C-alpha positions in Angstrom: 98.1 18.9 112.7 99.6 22.2 112.6 102.2 22.5 110.3 105.6 25.0 111.3 108.7 25.3 109.6 112.0 24.9 110.2 113.7 28.6 110.1 110.0 29.4 112.3 110.7 26.9 115.2 114.7 28.2 114.6 114.1 31.4 115.6 111.6 30.8 118.7 114.9 28.4 120.4 116.6 31.9 120.9 114.5 33.0 124.7 112.6 31.5 126.9 109.8 33.7 125.7 109.8 32.3 122.0 110.0 29.1 123.0 106.5 29.7 125.4 104.8 31.5 122.4 105.9 28.4 120.1 104.0 26.0 122.5 101.5 27.8 122.6 100.8 27.9 119.1 97.8 25.5 118.4 96.0 26.4 121.6 96.1 30.1 120.2 94.4 29.0 116.4 92.4 27.6 117.6 91.6 30.4 120.7 91.4 32.7 117.5 89.3 30.7 114.8 86.4 30.6 117.3 87.0 34.2 117.7 86.6 35.2 114.5 84.8 32.2 112.8 87.9 31.0 110.8 88.5 28.6 109.2 91.9 28.4 108.1 93.9 27.1 105.0 97.6 26.0 105.3 99.9 28.8 106.6 101.7 30.1 102.6 104.9 28.3 101.5 105.9 26.5 104.6 108.5 28.7 105.4 107.7 32.0 108.1 111.0 32.4 109.5 109.2 35.0 112.5 105.9 34.7 112.3 102.5 31.6 111.0 101.0 33.6 108.3 97.6 31.5 106.5 94.8 32.2 104.0 91.4 32.1 105.4 87.7 32.5 105.1 84.8 34.8 107.3 81.9 33.4 108.5 81.4 36.5 105.5 83.4 35.1 103.2 86.0 37.5 103.3 88.9 35.6 102.4 91.5 37.2 105.4 95.6 36.1 106.3 95.7 35.4 109.8 98.9 36.5 110.4 100.9 35.1 114.3 103.4 37.3 114.6 106.1 35.9 116.8 108.0 37.7 119.9 110.7 40.0 118.3 112.0 43.1 119.4 111.5 44.6 115.6 107.7 43.6 114.4 106.6 44.7 118.4 104.5 47.7 117.1 103.5 46.1 113.8 99.9 46.2 115.0 99.7 49.6 116.9 100.8 51.0 113.0 98.5 49.3 110.8 95.8 50.8 112.9 97.8 53.7 112.4 98.3 54.3 108.3 94.7 52.3 108.1 95.2 50.9 104.7 96.9 54.1 103.3 100.2 52.6 101.0 100.5 49.4 103.3 97.6 46.3 103.7 93.7 47.3 105.7 93.9 45.3 109.7 91.0 43.4 110.0 91.1 42.1 113.2 93.9 41.9 116.2 94.6 40.4 119.7 97.2 42.5 121.3 97.8 40.5 123.6 99.0 38.0 121.3 100.1 39.2 118.6 98.1 38.1 116.4 96.5 40.2 113.2 93.7 39.3 110.4 94.9 41.3 107.0 93.8 41.8 104.0 94.2 39.5 102.0 96.6 40.7 98.9 95.9 39.5 95.0 97.5 38.0 93.5 99.9 38.5 95.8 102.5 38.6 93.8 106.0 40.2 94.9 108.0 43.4 94.1 110.9 41.0 93.8 109.8 39.6 91.0 109.7 43.0 88.6 112.8 44.5 87.9 115.1 46.6 90.1 114.8 50.9 88.5 110.6 49.9 89.2 111.3 49.0 92.5 113.6 52.1 92.7 110.2 53.8 91.9 107.3 51.9 94.0 109.2 51.8 96.8 109.5 55.9 96.8 105.7 56.1 95.7 104.9 53.7 99.2 107.2 55.6 101.4 106.3 59.2 100.6 103.0 58.2 101.7 103.4 56.0 104.4 105.5 59.3 106.2 102.3 61.7 104.5 100.4 60.7 108.0 102.6 61.3 110.9 101.7 65.0 110.9 98.3 64.2 110.6 98.1 62.3 113.9 99.4 63.6 117.1 99.5 59.7 117.8 103.6 58.9 117.6 103.7 58.7 121.8 103.4 55.0 121.6 106.1 54.7 119.0 110.1 54.1 119.6 113.0 55.9 118.3 114.7 54.6 115.4 117.9 54.1 118.3 116.6 51.9 119.7 116.5 49.6 117.5 119.8 51.4 115.7 121.6 50.2 119.5 120.2 46.3 119.8 122.3 46.1 116.5 125.7 47.8 117.1 126.0 45.7 120.3 125.2 42.7 118.3 127.6 44.1 115.9 130.2 45.0 118.8 129.8 41.2 120.4 131.3 40.0 117.2 134.1 43.0 117.1 136.8 38.9 117.1 135.5 38.5 113.0 135.5 42.5 112.0 138.1 42.6 108.9 138.1 46.6 108.7 138.1 47.3 113.1 138.5 50.6 111.7 135.8 50.8 108.7 133.3 49.1 111.5 134.1 51.4 114.3 133.0 54.4 111.9 130.6 52.9 110.6 129.0 51.6 114.2 129.7 55.8 114.7 127.9 56.9 112.1 124.4 54.7 112.7 124.6 55.7 116.3 124.6 59.6 115.3 121.8 58.9 112.7 119.4 57.5 114.9 119.3 60.6 117.2 115.4 61.8 117.3 115.3 65.2 115.5 111.9 67.0 115.2 111.2 66.3 111.9 111.3 62.5 112.1 108.3 60.4 111.1 106.7 56.9 111.2 108.8 54.8 109.5 108.2 51.3 108.0 111.6 50.2 108.9 111.4 47.3 106.0 110.3 48.2 103.6 111.6 46.2 100.5 110.5 44.7 97.7 109.4 41.4 99.0 107.0 43.0 101.3 105.8 44.8 99.1 102.6 43.3 96.9 100.6 43.6 94.0 96.9 43.7 95.4 93.3 44.2 93.4 92.9 47.5 95.5 95.8 49.5 94.3 98.0 48.4 92.8 100.4 47.3 95.2 100.3 47.1 99.5 103.0 47.3 101.9 103.0 44.8 104.7 105.3 43.6 107.4 105.6 46.7 108.8 107.8 47.6 111.6 107.3 51.0 113.3 109.5 53.4 115.1 110.2 57.0 114.7 113.1 58.3 112.9 114.8 60.2 110.1 113.0 59.6 106.8 116.4 58.3 104.7 116.5 55.7 106.5 113.0 53.7 105.2 115.7 53.5 101.7 118.8 51.7 102.7 116.9 48.0 103.2 115.8 48.3 99.7 119.5 49.0 99.1 120.6 47.2 100.9 118.6 43.9 98.8 120.2 45.3 95.3 123.9 43.8 96.9 125.1 43.8 93.3 123.7 47.0 91.7 124.5 48.6 95.2 128.3 47.4 94.2 128.3 48.1 90.8 127.1 51.6 91.3 126.6 52.5 94.8 127.2 56.7 95.2 123.9 56.6 91.8 122.4 54.0 93.4 122.0 56.2 96.8 120.8 59.2 94.2 118.7 58.2 92.7 116.2 56.6 94.8 117.2 59.8 97.3 115.8 61.6 94.3 112.8 59.7 94.4 112.0 60.2 97.8 112.9 63.0 97.9 115.0 62.8 100.5 119.1 64.1 101.7 121.1 62.3 100.0 123.7 62.8 101.5 122.3 61.1 104.5 121.0 58.1 102.6 123.9 57.3 101.5 125.7 58.7 105.0 123.5 55.4 106.4 123.8 53.0 104.1 127.7 53.2 104.8 126.5 52.4 107.8 125.0 49.9 107.5 127.3 48.1 105.0 130.3 48.8 107.6 128.1 47.7 110.4 125.6 45.4 110.8 126.1 42.5 112.8 125.7 39.3 110.5 126.9 35.4 110.6 129.3 35.6 107.0 131.7 38.2 108.2 134.6 36.2 105.2 132.5 38.5 102.8 134.1 41.7 101.6 131.7 42.3 99.2 129.4 44.6 102.4 133.9 45.9 103.0 134.2 47.3 99.8 130.4 48.1 99.4 131.2 50.6 102.5 135.0 52.0 101.7 132.6 53.1 98.4 130.0 55.0 99.9 133.0 56.5 102.3 133.9 59.5 100.9 
């Protein structure tokens, strides 16, 4: 029997497209097992929330990872992004089925997450990886298939506006929405971003010390690519928001003012399940200078 996490089942109830994907998941696994000549193990940790991911073994003895990705607006272009980056700072894409979103990926061994390292070290590794990812942008003329980050920001802003009745500080949230929409406007020097780059999506590997997994590619302002890492460093961000923003901006060689604004916008206006937690409002106020 195919083991599917409860979190993945729950996420798949949010749209008819996802429900159909979940219903077809066992058949998809059987088809890909034959197509790519795989022996597939049990899913990693049984905790996938947006994908079904498991170790596999090919007929030649190599041991990749099979990823069956749930239909997801943010992750739609993962396959295209991994093809473009071609293992330069990211895991390699070995095979892909574009129709289903299925991927056979390079396996990172030992596979420990960067989030197990101290956060100051995380800052350094994230910054070094993201600079490599951005470097490919001017060398390739293949960005037409990727969406502008404004599309993702617009979706998030719409969700936040639907939660208007929960806002603890309408003025601050409204300003956050304005800033996000302004920063997301396309610009000539935009790059292809990973967007969901944080220490939980960076794994230790043998080919290189660390590799990025699970990118969600969009074209946009480079400064945005450091924001999720800052958001995940919640305690440090609350203790010294401006200091942390400047440290990470210096490491990544980006504009600290734009990183401050992106981080302010996300802190003030991210859609969230629990608006009663005032920590993010406090962080937004500290960044609203």
